[in-house]
C-alpha atoms as one frame of an Amber mdcrd trajectory, in Angstrom:
protein
  42.533  27.374  48.812  45.500  26.085  50.807  47.013  22.622  51.121  47.503
  21.323  54.664  50.441  19.049  55.438  50.471  16.334  58.100  53.178  18.222
  60.002  50.768  21.089  60.588  47.912  18.879  61.785  50.244  16.931  64.063
  51.669  20.144  65.544  48.189  21.508  66.094  46.970  18.456  68.029  50.093
  17.356  69.916  50.876  19.957  72.575  54.450  18.699  73.058  55.295  19.116
  69.383  58.027  21.707  68.825  55.781  23.582  66.370  52.600  23.538  68.483
  52.651  27.242  69.389  53.317  28.199  65.766  50.440  25.966  64.655  48.101
  27.721  67.092  49.164  31.102  65.665  48.174  29.889  62.182  44.778  28.608
  63.298  42.910  31.695  62.037  44.467  31.149  58.617  43.396  27.507  58.673
  39.831  28.412  59.593  39.530  31.164  56.975  40.717  29.146  53.974  39.272
  26.345  51.915  41.508  23.406  52.759  42.700  20.434  50.726  44.601  17.328
  51.808  45.445  13.884  50.439  44.630  10.574  52.063  48.360   9.961  52.517
  48.580  13.101  54.667  45.555  12.004  56.682  47.136   8.605  57.326  50.433
  10.208  58.398  48.607  12.563  60.753  46.334  10.012  62.364  49.075   7.428
  62.832  51.211   9.820  64.861  48.344  11.469  66.718  46.906   8.080  67.622
  50.246   6.813  68.890  50.538   9.872  71.163  46.933  10.400  72.275  45.101
   7.168  71.438  42.635   6.035  68.848  39.762   8.264  69.954  41.768  11.454
  69.406  42.998  10.089  66.078  39.414   9.334  65.062  38.197  12.780  66.151
  40.981  14.311  64.072  39.832  12.302  61.074  36.223  13.406  61.564  37.329
  17.067  61.716  39.341  16.689  58.510  36.522  14.843  56.744  34.015  17.544
  57.700  36.206  20.566  56.955  38.667  19.647  54.193  38.475  18.619  50.583
  40.175  15.245  50.341  41.957  15.065  47.000  41.496  11.718  45.266  42.613
  10.607  41.858  42.982   7.241  40.180  46.477   8.245  39.071  47.572   9.891
  42.333  50.123   7.241  43.244  51.647   6.989  39.777  51.854  10.768  39.353
  53.279  11.203  42.849  55.971   8.639  42.125  57.191  10.903  39.312  57.884
  13.615  41.914  59.368  11.026  44.259  61.868  10.071  41.551  62.484  13.702
  40.588  63.518  14.508  44.150  65.369  11.176  44.428  63.523  10.105  47.555
  64.411  13.253  49.530  60.687  13.974  49.776  58.459  11.237  51.130  55.883
   9.679  48.858  53.195  11.265  51.050  54.805  14.675  50.467  54.811  13.956
  46.758  51.059  13.322  46.867  50.767  16.851  48.250  52.858  18.253  45.404
  50.740  16.473  42.814  47.457  17.578  44.399  48.691  21.159  44.606  49.788
  21.219  40.963  46.498  19.647  39.828  44.480  22.248  41.738  46.746  25.234
  41.061  47.443  25.704  44.772  50.645  27.521  45.629  50.618  27.596  49.444
  50.993  24.812  51.973  50.590  24.983  55.744  53.601  22.953  56.792  56.538
  22.809  59.172  58.367  20.422  56.831  61.157  22.378  55.158  61.477  19.693
  52.469  58.735  21.588  50.630  61.171  24.492  50.224  62.878  22.387  47.525
  59.802  22.565  45.305  59.580  25.450  42.863  56.235  27.199  42.833  55.236
  26.220  46.383  55.245  28.694  49.244  55.405  27.102  52.690  53.359  28.946
  55.310  54.803  28.241  58.748
């Protein structure tokens, strides 16, 4: 299982993104793995994709994620993520901290991401 960050989804959909070609190269990896994501990452992705390509593309992206990813949910997700947010003193976004919490809870060690902030987190390998 691999966690998928918003930066990867955005790069995959938005052709003008600086990481688009790298995202395409990782597409086989995305398709071959069980994928997990948090709602915060979905919101980040769809907000940016929608602002670039419109609501229909944002909605289609959501449908793809809903049909192909496990969406991690927890009643304590926000509170637990805030612990990481404080630990990293705000240098990782709260959305990124939801990823860290979901990964730790599910014993996932790899994240598809172009966000080098994840390199600060021990025990997480960023695939990019």
